[in-house]
LOMIKE-61502 format. One record per residue (C-alpha): x, y, z. Coordinates in Angstrom, 1 decimal, decimal comma, padded with zeros to 4 digits. Layout:
N
PT X Y Z
PT X Y Z
...
END
This chain:
156
PT X Y Z
PT 053,7 058,1 141,4
PT 056,8 059,4 143,7
PT 059,3 057,7 141,6
PT 057,4 059,0 138,3
PT 057,5 063,4 139,7
PT 061,6 062,7 140,8
PT 062,0 061,1 137,0
PT 060,3 064,3 135,7
PT 061,5 066,8 138,2
PT 065,6 065,8 136,9
PT 064,3 066,1 133,9
PT 063,2 069,2 134,1
PT 066,2 070,8 135,4
PT 068,6 068,1 133,1
PT 066,6 070,1 129,9
PT 067,6 073,5 131,8
PT 071,1 072,9 132,2
PT 070,8 072,5 128,4
PT 069,5 075,3 127,9
PT 071,9 077,3 129,6
PT 074,3 078,6 127,7
PT 077,7 078,1 129,1
PT 080,8 080,8 130,1
PT 083,7 079,9 128,1
PT 087,0 082,0 127,4
PT 089,0 079,5 126,4
PT 090,5 080,2 123,8
PT 089,1 083,9 123,6
PT 089,6 087,2 123,7
PT 087,5 088,0 127,0
PT 087,7 092,2 125,6
PT 088,3 091,8 121,9
PT 087,5 095,4 121,1
PT 089,3 097,2 123,3
PT 092,1 095,6 123,2
PT 092,5 095,9 119,4
PT 091,6 099,8 120,1
PT 094,4 099,8 122,3
PT 096,7 098,1 119,6
PT 095,7 100,7 117,2
PT 096,2 103,2 119,7
PT 099,9 102,5 120,5
PT 100,2 101,8 116,9
PT 098,9 106,0 116,3
PT 101,6 106,6 119,2
PT 104,5 105,1 117,6
PT 103,8 106,7 114,7
PT 103,8 110,0 116,2
PT 106,1 109,9 118,2
PT 108,0 108,9 114,7
PT 106,9 111,8 112,4
PT 109,1 114,2 111,2
PT 107,4 117,5 112,4
PT 105,3 119,2 115,2
PT 103,1 120,4 112,9
PT 102,2 123,2 115,2
PT 102,1 121,7 118,6
PT 099,7 119,7 116,9
PT 101,6 116,4 116,8
PT 102,7 116,9 120,8
PT 098,8 117,5 121,6
PT 097,7 114,3 119,9
PT 100,5 112,1 121,2
PT 099,0 113,2 124,6
PT 095,4 112,4 123,6
PT 096,6 109,2 122,6
PT 098,6 108,3 126,0
PT 095,2 109,7 127,8
PT 093,2 107,1 125,7
PT 095,2 104,4 126,7
PT 095,5 105,4 130,3
PT 091,9 105,3 130,1
PT 091,8 101,3 128,5
PT 094,5 100,5 131,2
PT 091,9 101,5 133,8
PT 089,2 100,0 132,0
PT 090,8 096,4 131,9
PT 091,3 097,3 135,7
PT 087,8 098,0 136,6
PT 086,4 094,7 134,6
PT 089,2 092,9 136,4
PT 087,8 094,1 140,0
PT 084,4 093,6 138,9
PT 085,6 089,9 138,1
PT 087,6 089,0 140,9
PT 090,2 088,3 138,9
PT 093,6 087,6 140,6
PT 095,8 089,5 137,6
PT 095,0 092,5 136,1
PT 094,4 092,8 132,3
PT 097,6 095,0 130,8
PT 097,9 096,1 127,8
PT 101,3 095,2 126,3
PT 103,6 097,5 123,9
PT 103,4 097,5 120,6
PT 106,4 097,7 118,0
PT 105,7 100,2 115,4
PT 106,8 099,6 111,4
PT 108,6 101,5 109,0
PT 108,0 104,9 107,5
PT 106,1 104,8 103,7
PT 106,9 106,7 100,8
PT 103,9 109,3 101,2
PT 104,7 113,1 102,3
PT 104,0 112,6 106,2
PT 103,3 108,7 106,3
PT 103,5 108,5 109,8
PT 100,7 111,4 110,1
PT 098,0 109,6 108,0
PT 098,4 106,0 109,0
PT 098,2 107,4 112,8
PT 095,6 108,9 111,9
PT 094,0 105,7 110,3
PT 094,7 103,9 113,6
PT 093,1 106,3 115,8
PT 090,1 106,0 113,6
PT 090,2 102,2 114,0
PT 090,5 102,9 117,4
PT 087,6 105,3 117,8
PT 085,1 102,8 115,5
PT 086,4 099,7 118,2
PT 085,7 102,1 121,2
PT 082,5 102,9 119,9
PT 081,8 098,5 119,3
PT 082,5 098,4 122,5
PT 079,9 096,3 124,6
PT 080,9 097,3 128,1
PT 081,6 101,1 130,1
PT 084,3 099,6 131,9
PT 083,2 102,4 134,6
PT 083,3 105,1 132,3
PT 087,3 104,7 131,2
PT 085,8 103,0 127,4
PT 084,0 106,8 126,9
PT 086,8 108,8 128,4
PT 089,1 106,4 125,7
PT 086,8 107,4 123,6
PT 086,9 111,2 123,6
PT 090,4 111,0 124,5
PT 091,0 109,5 120,9
PT 088,9 111,6 118,9
PT 091,0 114,7 120,7
PT 093,7 113,1 119,0
PT 092,0 112,8 115,8
PT 091,2 116,4 115,8
PT 094,5 117,6 116,6
PT 096,2 115,3 113,5
PT 093,6 116,9 111,5
PT 094,6 120,2 112,3
PT 098,1 119,4 112,3
PT 097,4 118,4 108,3
PT 095,7 121,7 108,2
PT 098,7 123,3 109,6
PT 101,0 121,5 107,1
PT 099,5 123,0 104,2
PT 099,8 126,8 105,5
END
């Protein structure tokens, strides 16, 4: 009877282990939406830095908001890294920009598209990252607002 009980117990433990999901990051990005948002923000920042006009000061305001959003994402990754007690903090790597196209204000419109992508990724991110995701989202929206004002300013 004792042998049967031990076999049954061992079987239940083994069965329980098989049902437990295994957390593996091998080959997978731990923060894909945050990284993608950061990449989009870097692209927007680069386009804004290369824009030809000041757009009544809105380009500079949007650039500052992009930088604030990137700073918040850097802090978000550091916060999550501290929570996981990881040895090395995740960092956002700078990205290079492409050449301008043939439209009237290509850098501004590319920046608007990149910021829209970053906004979507930040909205869909799974974690709060110590509040930094929300702060980055607000800064991204502020940058988008400034660029909409910039395009209106240029039409005057």
